[in-house]
N, C-alpha and C positions, 0 to 999 in steps of 0.2 A: 451814729449818724453824723453827717456834717452839719455845722451850724448854718443857718439861713443866709447869713451874710457871705460866707465863703461859697456857698452854692451859687448865689446870685453873681458873684465875682467870676466864678468859673464859666458860667453860661454866657454873661455878657462879654467876656474876653474872647470867646470863640466867634463872635460876629464877623471880625475881619476875614475869617476863613471862607466866608460865603460871598464876600465882595466880588461882584462880576461873575459869579456863577449862575449861569442861565438856568431857569426852571422850565421844564418841559413836561406838561401833564400827560402827553401821549406816548405810549411805549407798547412794545410787542407783548401779547399775552399767548398763553397756551392754555388748552383745555384743562380744567381742574382735574386732579386724579390722585391716587394714593401713591406715596413714595415708600421706599424701604429704608428704615432707619435701624441702626444697631449699634450697641456700645457695650463695653465691659471694663471693669476695673479690677485689678488684681493686686493682692498684697506684695507679690514680687514682680519684677518686669518680665514680660512674656513677649515672644516674637510676633512681628507683624503678620506672619503667615496665618495666625489664628483669626484674624479678620476676614480671611479669604472666603472660607466656606460659608458663613452665614451671609456674606454680601452676594456670593454667587447663587445661594438658593433664593435670593429675592430678586431675581432677574425680572420676573413677572411684575414687580413694582418699578422697573426701570426700562429705559429704551436706549441705553448706551450713549446717550447724548450729554450726560453730565454725571459724574461721580467724584466723590472725594473722600479723604479720610484726614482724621487728627490724631496725633499721638501725644501722650503727656507722662511726664515723670520718667527721666532717662538715667542710664548708667553713663556717666560723664566719659568713660573711656571709650565708648562706642562713638562719641562725637569729637574726641580728641582734645578735650578740654579738661581743666581742674574741676573738683567738685564746687570750689567757690565761684568760679566763672558761671557754672551751669546754674547754680542757685541765685546768683545776683544779676547776671547780664540778661538783656533782651535778645531773643533770638529772632532776628529780622530776617524774613524770607521773601524774596522778590522773584515773582514770575515773569519771565522776559520772552516776549514773542518776536521782537525785532532785534537783529544782531547789531552790536556796537551801542546799543542804547545803555547798557549797564555802566559804561564808563562816564557818560553824561549824568546819568542818575547818581553815581557814586560822587562826583565832583560837586554836585549842587546840593545833594540831600543827606549824604552820609559822612563823608570826610570833614566838612566844616563842623558838624554838630557832635560827632560821636568818637569816642575812643574805641577803635576796633581791636578786639582781642583775637579774633580769628574770622577769616573770610574765606570761602570756597564755593566753588560751583559743585552742587550735589551730584553724586554719580547716578548714571541711568544707563540702560542697555544701549548698545550701539545703534541699533535700527529698531524703531517702534514697530514696524511691520512684522517683525519676528513674533509679536504677541498677537495671537489670533483674536480677532474682534476688535483690535485697536486700530481705527481707520484715520484718526487725526493725531498728528504729532503733538505730544504733550510739550508744554513750555520748558525751556531751561529754567533752573531755579538755583538763585544765589543766596547763600546763607551767611549771616553776619552775627557774630556775638558782640554786643555793643553796650556801652554806658554812655549817658549824656556827659559831654565835657563840662566839668564844674562851672567855668566861665559862661558857657552857653546856657546852662541852667539857671545860673544867678541872674543873667541878663533877662531870660525868660520870665522868671518869677517877679522881677521888678516891673518889666514892661506891662505885664498882665494883672498886676495888683494881687499876686497869689502867695503873698507872705504868710498868710494864714494856713497854707498847706504845709504838711511835712515835706522835707526834701524828697523823699521817696514818691509820695503822691504827686509832687509837682513833676518829677521825672517821668512818671506814668503818663501825665497829661501831656508832656512835651513829645514822647514817643507817639502817642495817639494822634496829635495834630500833625507831627511830621509825616506820618503815613497817610493822612488825609491829603496833605500836600502833594505827596508822591502820586497817589491815585489820581488826584485832580490834574496833575501835569501830564501824566503818561497814559491814562485810561479814560477815553470818551465812550460812554455806553452807546452813543448814537453815530460815532464815527470811528476814528483811528485808535486802536489799542495796542500800545507798544510794551507796557510793563504794568504790573500792579502788585500791591503787597499782599502776599498770601497770609502771613501771620507775623506778629511783632511781640508776643508775649514772652513770659519767663517759663522756661523748662517745658515747652510744648511747641509743636509746629503743625501746619496744615499744608496738604498737598491736594491738587484737584486737577481734573482733565476733562476732556470731551471723550467719555467712554464710561465703562463700569467701574465701580469703586475698587474692586480687587485688581484691576488693571494698573492702578495707582501703585499698589504694593509691588507689582511685577515690574513695572517700568522703571520705578526709583529704587529697585533692589532693596526692599525693605523686609524680605521674607525672614531674615534673621536679626533684624534690628529690634532691640527690646525697649518696651515701655510699660509703665504701670496701667496706663488707661489707653484704650483705642476707641474711637467712634467712626462710622462709616455712613454714607448716604448713596442711595440709588435713585435715579430718575433725573429729574431737572427741576429748576424753578418755575413756577407758573407765571411769572412775570420776568421781564428783562431779556438779555440777549442769551437765550437758552442754549445756544450752540457754543458758546465760548466758555472756556474754563473759568472766567472770572465770574460767570453766573452759576457755577456749580457750588454746592455746599461742601464743607462748612463755611461759615462766615464768623468773623472776629468782632469782638468788642475790643477788649485789651488783653486780659488774662484768661479769656474763655473762647471756646470754639462751639458753635451751635449748628446742629442739623435738625431738619423740620420736615414733617409730613403733613401735608395740608395746604390750605390757600385762604387767604384773608379776604373777606368781603369789604374790609375797610381799610385797604392798603393806602388810599389817598388820604384819609383822615388821619392815620397813624403817621404818614409822612408829614403832614401838616403840623401835627402835634409835636413832632421832633424838630421841625423847621422853626416852631416858635421858641425852641430852646437852642437855636443855632446849630442844629445837627442836620446835615443833609445827606440822604443816601445817594450814592453814585453808581451803584450797580443795579439799582431799580428792581430788586426783588423783595418779596415779603419776608423771606429769610434774613435778608440784611437788616431790615428795619427791626426784626425780632431781636437781634443780638444787639443793636444799637439801644433798643428799650432796656435790655437787661443791663448793659453797661452804664446807661443813664442812671438806673434805679440803684445799682450796686456801688458804682464808683464815684458818680457826681453826687448824688443825693446821700450815699453812704448808708442805705437801708439794710438791715439784716436780711438774710435770704428769705425768711418767711414773708417779709413784706414785699420783697421783690416779686415773689410768686403771687401774692395776693394782688399786687397791682396788674400783673399780667393776666391772671385768671381769677377774677373776683368771686368771692363767694356770695351767693344769691338766695332769695326766697327763704324757703323753709330751713335750709342749711344755715343761712345767716341767723335766723331767729334761735337756732340751737346752740350758737356759739355763747361763751361766757360774756356777760356784760362789758367787762373790760376789754375783751377782744373785740367786741362789736364796736366800741368807741374808736378804736385804732383803725379797724377795718373800713368803717364809715368815712373816717377822715381820708384814708387811702384812695377810696372809690371817688369821693368828691373831687380828689385832685387829679385822678389819673384814669377815670373810666372811659374818657373820649379817646385815650391812647391805647386802651386794651385791645388786643387782636380780637376780632370778631369773625367766626367762621370755624371750620374744621381744622384743627392742628394739634400736634404733638411734638414736643421739643426734646431732644437730648443734648446736654451740654457738658462738655468736659471744661472744668474750671480749676485754675490754680489760685487757691486762696492764699495768697502770699503772706499776709499779714499773720496768718495762723499756721504757716508751714503745712498746709494741708491741701491735698488733691481731692477733687470731687467729681463724681459722675452724677448728674441730675437728669431726671425725667420729669416733664411737666405736661399735663394733659389739659385740653381746654374744658370749660366749665360744662359744656354739653356733651363731651366725651365722644366726638364724632370721628375720631381716629383710633385704630387699634393700638394697643400697647400692652406689653406683659413685662413684669419685673421678676427677678429671681435672685436668690441669695444661696451661696455655697459656702459653708463654713468648714474649717478644719485646719490643718497644718498650713494649707494655702487657701486663702479666702478669695471668693470672687463675687462681685456684684454685677448684674446683668440687666440690660434693658433693651427691648427690641420691639419692632412692629409685630412680630410673630414668635410665638413660643419655640417653633422649630428652629429658628435662628438662634435662639438660646441654647437649645439642645446641640446644634451643630458646633457652637463655640465650645461647649464643655467637652464634647467628643474630641475636638481637635486638641484642646489644652491637656486632656487626659492621655492622649496618644503620646504626648512629649513628657508629662510629668504625672505619674501614677497617684500622687498625692491628690490629685484633682479628680474627682469622680464624674462620671458621665450623666449623672443626675443631680440636680439642685436639691437642697434641703427644702426651700420654700419657692413657690410660684405665686404670683398674684397680680391683680390689676388694680389701677389707681381709680378713685372715684372723683372726677373733675368738680372743682369748686365746692367741695364737701367740708362738713363739720367733722367728718370721720377721719380722713386722712389728708385733706386739702388738695387732692388731685396730684400730689408730687412726692417723689421719694429721693432721697439723697444718699449716695454711697460715699463715704468719707474715708480717705486714706491718710492716716495720721502716723508721724514718725513714732516707731515703736521702740527703737534702740538707737540713740544718738551715735553710737559707734558703728552702726550699720545702717545708713540711710536708704539702702536698697530693699530693706524689709520694713513694711509698714503694717499697720493694724487696720483692717477694714470694719467699718461699722455702717449701719444703715438706719436712717430715721425719716419719718414722714415730714410734711411741711411744718408741722407743729413741734418738731423735735422729739417725738415719741419713738423710741428705738424698736426696730424690728429684730426680734431674737429667734434663734432656732433652738429646739430643745437641748438642754444642757446635759453634761455628764454622759455623753454618748461618744463612742470611739468610732471612726471611719475605717473602712476596709482599705488596707495598704498592702497590696500584693507582695511587695518586697519584705514584709515584716510578719507575715503569717507563717507559723511553723506548721509544716505538714508532716505527718507521722510516715515513717518508711513503710513499704508494703509489708502487710502481715502483722505489723505492730497495732496494739490497741483495737484489735478486731472485736466487734460486738458494741462498740461505742454507738454506732448508728446502724439500725437494722430496719430496711424498708421491704424486703422481700415478701413478707406475708401480706402487706397491703396490695402488692401487684398480683400475687396469687389469688386474692379474694376479689380482685378488681374492685377496690374500695378507695378511689381517690379522695373521697370526703375524709376517711380516717387518716390518710396520709397527709392530707393538709393539716388536720388537727394535731397530728404527731409533730410536724415540723413547726407549726405555730407555737405549740407549747414548748417544744425543745429549745426554741431560740432564748428562752429565759435563762437556761443554765449553759448553753453551748457557747464556745467562742467561735470566731470566724472559721477556724480550721474544722471544727465540727460541722458547721453548716456547709462548708465547701465540700467536705466529705460526703455528706448526705446528698447533697445536689450531683456529685459525681455518681453515686449509686443510682439516683433517679436516671441520670443519663445512660447508664449501663442497661438498666431494665427497659427504658423507652426504645432502645434500639433492638430489643428482642423480637419485636413484632408489632403489628398494628394496634392490637388489644392493649397491650402494655403501654404502647405510645400514648393512646388515648387517655389512659388513666394518668400517665405523667402530664399530659398536656393540660388536663382539667385541674390537677393539683397545682401545677406551676402558675396556671392562669388565675386560680383562686388566690394564690399567694401574691401575685401581682395586683389583683384588683381590690382585695379586701383590706380593711383597716384593722390592725391588731398591734399590741405593744411589741416594740423591738428591744426594749430594755436598755442595755449598755451598748447597743449597736445603733448606728444611724440608719434610719429607713432608706435613705438614698443608697447606702452601700448594699443593704439587703436587696433592694430592687436592681442594683447594678448586677449583682451575682445571679439573680433570677433571670434577668434578661439574657445574660451571656450563657447560661445554661440552655435556655430555650432556644436561642439562635444555633448553639453548637448542635443540638438535637435536630433541628430542622434541616440544617446543612447536610446532614447525613442521608437524607432521602434521595432516591434515585431520580435522575432527570429524565425528561421525556424520551430521550433516545434509548433508554435502557428497558425496553418492553418485557424482558425475560424476568425482571424482578417482580415478584408477587407482593404487591402492596397496593392499597387503595389510594395511596398518596404519592403524588409527583411533584417534583421541584422544578421551577424554572427561574433562571436569573438572566442577567444582561448577556452573559457569555453563551448561554444555551438557549437563547430565545429563537435562534435559527431552526430548532427542533420543534418549534411550536405546533401542536395539533390538538384535536378533539381527544376526549377520554376514551381509551380502549376498554375491553370488558374488564369489569371488576375495579376499574379506577374511579374514584368518587371525588377526591379533594385535590385541588391544585394549589400547591404551596408556591408563593411568590417572594422571591428574595429581591426586595425593591432597591437595595442599596446603591446600585450604579445606574438605575433608570433615571432619566431626566424628570424634573418635577412636573412637567407638563409638555404638551405638544403631541405630535403623531406617534412619537416612540415611548411615551410615558407608560408606566406599569397600569395605569388605570384604563388606557386605550386597550392594551393587551388584554386586561380582565374583562372588558366589555365584549371583546371578539371571542374570548374563551367562552363566554356565556352563550353566545350565538352558535357556538361549535358543540355545545352540550354540557359543558362544566356547570355545576350548580353550587358547589361548596368551595369556599376560597380561605386561605389563611395568607395574610400579608404581613411580612416582617422586614426588619432593617430599613424602615422608613426614615428619611431624612427631609421631611417636609413635602413630599409629593403630594399632589392635589387630585381632586375629583374622583375620589373612590366611590363606586356605586353609580356614577353617572354613565349615561350612554346605553344602558340596558334596555330601554324602551318600555312599553306599558306591560302591566301584568307580569311582574318578575317574582311573584310569590314562589316559594320553595328555594330561593337563593339565600345563602347566609354568608357573610364575609366577616372575618375576625381581623382586627387591625392592631398590630403590634408595633411599638417605635413611635416616632414623632411624625404623625400624619399631618397633612396640609389642609389648606382651605377648601371649601365647597363639598366636602364630603357628604355623601347622602342626598345631595341637591337633586330634586326632581325624581326621586325614587318612587316606584309604584309597587309595592308589595314585598320587597325583600327584606331581610333582616341584617342589620350591621351592629357589630359590637366594637366599641373602641376602647382598648384595654389601657386607658391612661387619659391624660388631658387632651382636648380637641382644640381646634383653631377656629378661625373666623368663618362666617357665612355657611355654616352647616345647615343641612336639610332645608335650604331654600326651596320654595315651591314644592315641598314634599307632598305627595298625593296619599300614599298609604304605605304601610310596613311598619317596622319596628327598629328603633334606634336606641342603643344603650351606650352611655358614655360613663365609663368608670374613672370619672375625674371632672375637671372643670371644662366649660366650653367658651368660645370667644364671642366676638361682636356679631350682631344681626342674625343670631340663631334663629332658624325657621322663619325667616322673612318670607311672607306671602305663602306660607304653607297651607296646604288644602286638607290635610288629614294626617293619619298616622298616630303611632303610639310611641312615646319617647320618654326616656328615663335618664336624668342626669344626676349623677351621684354628688356632685359638687355644686359650684356656683356657675351661673351664666353671666357673662359680661354685659355691656350695654345693648340695648334695643332687641331684646329677644321677642319672638313672634309678633313684630309689628305687621300690620296688614294682613294677618293670617285669617283665613276663612274656612268654611266647610266644618270639619270636624276633628281638628288635631287634639289629641288628649295627652298631656304633658305632665310629668313629675319632675320638678327641680327641688332637690333636696336642700340646697344651700339657699343663697339669695341671688339677686342680680343687682347691677350697678344703678340702672335707671330705665325708664321708658318701657317697662315690661308691658307687653301686649297692647301696645298704642295702636288705636285704630283696628282693634280686634272685631272681626265680623264672623263669628263662628256659630251663629244661629242659637237655638234653644238647646242647652246642655241636657235637658230631660228628655228631648225628642231627637236624639242623635247629633246634637251640636257639640262644640268643642269646648274645652276648658283647660285651665292650668292649675296645678296643685303646687303651692310654694311652702315648703316646710321650714325653711329658715334655720336650719341645724348644720352643724359641722362635726367632724371628728377631731377629738384632741390627740395628743401625741401617744396616748395609751389606746387609741382605737374606741374610745367611748364616744357616743353620740351626745353632743352638748348643743344647747341653743346659741345661735348667734346674737350679738348685741341687739340687732333688730331683724325681723324677717325681711324687712324691705327699707332700706335707708333713703331711697330716692323720693323725689317730689313729683314724678310722673307715673303714677300707676294706673293702667287701664285707661289712659287718656283717650277721649274720643271714641271709645269702644261702642259698638252698636249691637253686639251679640256675644254669646258665650258667657263664661264666668271665671273668676279666680277664686280659689280656695286657699286661704292662708292660714297657717299654723301660727296663731298669735294669741296665746293664752293670757298675755299681760296687756292685750289691746293697746299696742304700741302704734299701729296703723291708724291714722285719723283722716278725716275728710280733706284736710289741706293737701294731701298727697294725691287727690283724685282730680280729674277733669272730665265731668260727664259720667262718673260712675257713682256707685251708692253702696255703702257698707251695709250688709244685712245679715241677720242671724242665720246659723246652720240649721237647716231642717232635717228631719229624718230621711227624706227622699235625697237630700244631698249627700248624706253619709253613705247611703246605700249605693249612690252613684259613684263616689269616690273610692270606697273601701276595696273593690277588686283591684284597682290600680295601686293602691297602697300595699296591698298584699303582694302583688307581683314585684313592687319596689322592695318589699322585705325580702323576697327570694333572691332578688339580684343583688342587693347591696348589704343585707344584713341589718337593716334599720327596721327594728320591730315595731309594729303598730301599737301593741299593748306596752311594752316596756320602754320604747324610746319616744314615741310620739304623744301617746296619751298619758304618760307619767309626768307629772309637774311636781317638782320639788318633792319627790318621793311619794306622791299620791295620785292614784288613777283617776282621771277626770273623765266626764262625759264629753263625746266629741263636740258637743255644741259649747262646752266651756273652753275647748282648745282651739277649735277652727271658727272662722267666719268666712263669708263669701263677699264677693264684690261683683256686682252685675250692672250693666248699664241703666242709668237712670230711667230710660224709656221702658225697660223690662220691669223695673220696679213698679211704675205706674200701671203697666198692664196686669201684674199679679194683683196690685191693690183692687183694680176694677173687677177682676175675676172673683176676689173674695167679697164683693159688694160694698167696698168702702170708697168713699168719694174722694179722698186724698190721702197722701203719704204724711205720716206724722213722724218727724225726725226724732230718733232716739236721743235722750238728753244726756246720757252717760254711757260709757263703755260697759259698765255692768248692766244697765238696762238694755243695751243692745245685745248683749250676750243672751240675756233672758227674753229677748223679743218683746220688751215692752217700750212703748212710746212715751215721749216727754210730754209735758203739760201743753 
């Protein structure tokens, strides 16, 4: 950290920068809404084309009025400079909107102050109109590799009293102030905009336009340009000149680029906080002040990254109380100094940062304390390591698919996916992917690690080998026959036995054996519908269930399983081939013109969604709804790349419909359904099952934000975790089993009546699967501070044998012991949960440290306080007596 005297000198010496700069409080605003942000860091440099697909798939989060990218960590040969210049020089990039302004700018702001080692106008396509959807000509961009001239730097240090800074830190400050001067001289947010600084840091640059983010890659011809880290942003800032490239994300501090999803309620107070430290935003956006805060805390104050994150997203309430005392003391001081500058409102940041002092590149994701914006992190380990953070999981999957198509060492599935819990004692609401130099002789290969805000490393299971197509040895035809034998399982029509055979075989097989087994399954599946159904059930169970994969990476096994299933599904006849005798028909983007209702004997419509748009009139979800109205009742959807709204638009009383979802499904799945059954074979996205009325939804993985918002009914099973705000404002009789946990705000304002008389409830088991497929308890069944807040009906049943949930987590609810009638109510749902996911009631849920416990010793319930009083009155008691201890609570005994 910087010493106080040096900090004061830096801040005071910035005051002349603001002299004569008019402050205007009014500026244009736009309606608040969700942006699309995505980023990834890779241990080797990868091409810009890989940011294209995840950006394109989040067009629903954009409007084409503002998009941008940042790239970091380059091969110097691609820029025409030496390694020394790339590492040591500042890459100053100027966006130019008026012709001939660059000469004046160079003469006043660059030539007098800098040694220029390379200058160029960066290439772009000849005519922007050749790019479909790009309606405004992007700015010309000039790039300079510069160092501050020694005499200019010496005079700057002496003039501003900055002798206490190292030469490099003083040079950083010079570059920062020089760019402020350029922007002040050439960019007026209220008037004329001639030029502005896009970026000025080391080993990274920013480009942005009026358009979608992927158009940046196309226009500036970055498809084959390589970098270690890429971030992108869709939509536009919610304040400032939103139609102008200067108002698009990313924004810069010095050596960091920040993109932001959300909107600040306290933009003015944050701007005032910065102004008191002689920092003035010129672009008038909340994203700009975000990165100015980050730069202030990290570069001016010299805080370590943990403290920077705490100043931006402070730890509050119960989470603060659970911190170690020594950390509480530091955090209390940080909050006292900076709480009035902390962004307030929904936000999520992705930051690409060059930590120059440690020769480290970083990709950072930080979520606000209330977790009001969606975010997903992922880690891919292997010969090539990738860290990813996006608004949506489907964008992560799109990135991995794009990377894998070019480099098979990268799989199409990550080893781990997870969400951050904002402002928490568990992970701090932030994760950092670090790219450190791995071999001094080869600076293009780095080692990627991931840790949370507190420095705890996120690790994947060790001693497992990934699937590498080029390195697997396949036996010649006829060799080694009998190694894998599946015929008997198909002849007996026993997919359950086939599943067990493969599950157990993985222990001794290598990838070649597994591949051969899957080839046999494909062979049998194409022999007829009955064999296909056995193969489908087996492959689906292998995808859905958790089991040990021993020396093989689970992600690689899943990749092979999905490839096999998709290959089989592609072999089914399309709708124009009525002579084929099969109950299954395939439709894709190319054959949609043959769309029709089912002919005699046809029962299942298989939809290859790969090329369908994610939403709109021509999306696969609209086609499915029309297919339902034409008579189809059973659907298999695969090849998904974030397509949305599956199950929507079928209308009332859609009982008898079943939809199976494979691949990377998108938002709003199962929203508003009334009677149908949907199974999601993998992780799900945000806004699932909103206003669901009835039916059954099964998710073989995690689900995202605002799950079942306003739901009115239905039966739902989630194998993993739910993110923030599940079941808020739910009414009627939804009955839900979540086997994992959720971040916060579970069942806020729940209004689901009396669970004993047809009302709704949630069962929260708080368990997870370990790397060997065993069911294990999570550290806490519910880590948040807002459990069942302001609920007026329904109940939550929590598996909490150690009684870790306490009254501080409630707001209007009451912890009560489990009664026999409660267990009789929830047991059928736990049994169905066992059938779906293999989570045994007796062996997994009621076994505590090797001993079988009574349900009342394992589960407790939470009901609205008003319901407690009604129950007490019904039993003839005058008042509720608060249990004194968790043990007394479990036994149903009141305190004194």
